[in-house]
C-alpha positions as CSV (number, residue, x, y, z in Angstrom):
1,M,-34.0,-108.1,20.8
2,P,-37.5,-107.0,20.0
3,R,-39.1,-108.0,16.8
4,R,-40.1,-105.3,14.4
5,K,-43.6,-104.9,13.0
6,P,-44.0,-106.3,9.5
7,G,-43.6,-103.6,6.9
8,T,-41.4,-101.3,8.9
9,L,-37.8,-100.3,8.2
10,L,-35.0,-100.1,10.8
11,P,-33.3,-96.7,10.9
12,L,-30.2,-98.0,9.1
13,E,-32.4,-99.4,6.3
14,A,-34.1,-96.0,5.9
15,E,-30.7,-94.3,5.9
16,I,-29.5,-96.7,3.2
17,L,-32.5,-96.0,1.0
18,A,-32.0,-92.2,1.5
19,A,-28.3,-92.5,0.6
20,G,-29.2,-94.7,-2.5
21,L,-31.7,-92.0,-3.6
22,S,-29.0,-89.3,-3.1
23,L,-26.6,-91.3,-5.2
24,R,-29.2,-91.8,-7.9
25,R,-30.0,-88.1,-8.0
26,A,-26.3,-87.5,-8.4
27,G,-26.2,-89.7,-11.5
28,E,-25.1,-92.9,-9.9
29,A,-27.8,-95.4,-10.7
30,T,-25.9,-98.3,-9.2
31,F,-23.7,-98.3,-6.1
32,H,-21.6,-100.8,-4.2
33,G,-21.3,-101.2,-0.4
34,F,-18.1,-99.2,0.1
35,A,-19.5,-96.2,-1.8
36,L,-22.7,-96.5,0.1
37,A,-20.8,-96.5,3.4
38,H,-18.8,-93.5,2.3
39,T,-22.1,-91.6,1.4
40,L,-23.7,-92.5,4.7
41,R,-20.7,-91.2,6.6
42,E,-20.7,-88.0,4.6
43,Q,-24.4,-87.5,5.2
44,S,-24.1,-88.0,8.9
45,G,-21.2,-85.6,9.1
46,S,-19.2,-88.1,11.1
47,S,-15.5,-88.9,10.6
48,K,-15.9,-92.3,12.3
49,A,-16.7,-95.5,10.5
50,L,-20.4,-96.0,9.8
51,T,-20.9,-99.5,11.2
52,G,-19.5,-103.0,10.8
53,H,-19.6,-104.1,7.1
54,G,-21.5,-107.2,8.2
55,T,-24.3,-105.1,9.5
56,L,-24.4,-103.0,6.3
57,Y,-24.5,-106.0,4.0
58,K,-27.1,-107.8,6.1
59,A,-29.3,-104.6,5.8
60,L,-28.7,-104.5,2.0
61,G,-29.8,-108.1,1.8
62,R,-33.0,-107.4,3.8
63,L,-33.8,-104.5,1.6
64,E,-33.3,-106.7,-1.5
65,E,-35.7,-109.3,0.1
66,F,-38.3,-106.5,0.6
67,G,-38.0,-105.6,-3.1
68,L,-36.6,-102.2,-2.4
69,L,-33.2,-102.9,-3.9
70,A,-32.0,-105.1,-6.8
71,S,-28.4,-106.3,-7.1
72,R,-26.1,-107.9,-9.5
73,W,-22.4,-108.7,-9.7
74,E,-20.1,-106.3,-11.6
75,D,-18.8,-107.4,-14.9
76,A,-15.4,-109.1,-14.6
77,E,-13.9,-106.7,-17.2
78,A,-14.9,-103.7,-15.1
79,A,-13.1,-105.1,-12.1
80,E,-9.6,-104.5,-13.7
81,G,-7.6,-106.8,-11.4
82,R,-9.5,-106.3,-8.2
83,P,-12.3,-108.5,-6.8
84,R,-15.7,-107.9,-8.4
85,R,-18.2,-105.8,-6.5
86,R,-21.9,-106.4,-5.9
87,L,-23.8,-103.5,-7.4
88,Y,-27.1,-102.3,-5.9
89,E,-29.8,-100.2,-7.4
90,L,-33.1,-98.8,-6.0
91,T,-36.2,-100.4,-7.4
92,G,-39.3,-98.3,-8.0
93,Q,-40.6,-99.4,-4.6
94,G,-37.3,-98.4,-3.1
95,V,-37.5,-94.9,-4.6
96,E,-41.0,-94.6,-3.2
97,A,-40.0,-95.8,0.3
98,A,-37.0,-93.5,0.3
99,T,-39.1,-90.5,-0.7
100,R,-41.8,-91.3,1.9
101,S,-39.2,-91.8,4.7
102,A,-37.4,-88.5,4.0
103,G,-37.2,-86.8,7.4
104,R,-38.7,-89.7,9.3
105,P,-36.6,-92.2,11.3
106,V,-38.7,-95.3,10.3
107,A,-40.6,-95.9,7.1
108,T,-43.4,-98.3,6.3
109,V,-42.9,-100.6,3.3
110,P,-44.8,-103.5,1.8
111,S,-44.3,-106.7,3.7
112,P,-41.9,-109.1,2.0
113,R,-44.7,-111.6,1.5
114,I,-46.9,-109.1,-0.2
115,A,-43.9,-107.7,-2.3
116,S,-42.9,-111.2,-3.5
117,R,-46.4,-112.3,-4.7
118,P,-46.7,-112.7,-8.5
119,A,-48.9,-110.1,-10.1
């Protein structure tokens, strides 16, 4: 598999950011993986499953490493008898990257090394 250039997003990662921005604009500041998969499926207009959940969660992890997403575990009280969910939220950099990538298959983002340097 070819390596990607530093600072670029895979198409799935750009789609995740766009869906996260769409959810944010709809009043959902945080989202979980299943809701994100549902939104991606709706946006693509497809009735088939998006992709393997392992692929989705690996992409979410990479976006968090890049500083484009932040995540936290849902409060135990909110779970109400079901397993807790990991909640994701676009960061300021994530909003910028999603906005820049609108209409483009691949976006350019800060390299993880640059994004993780202390200010």
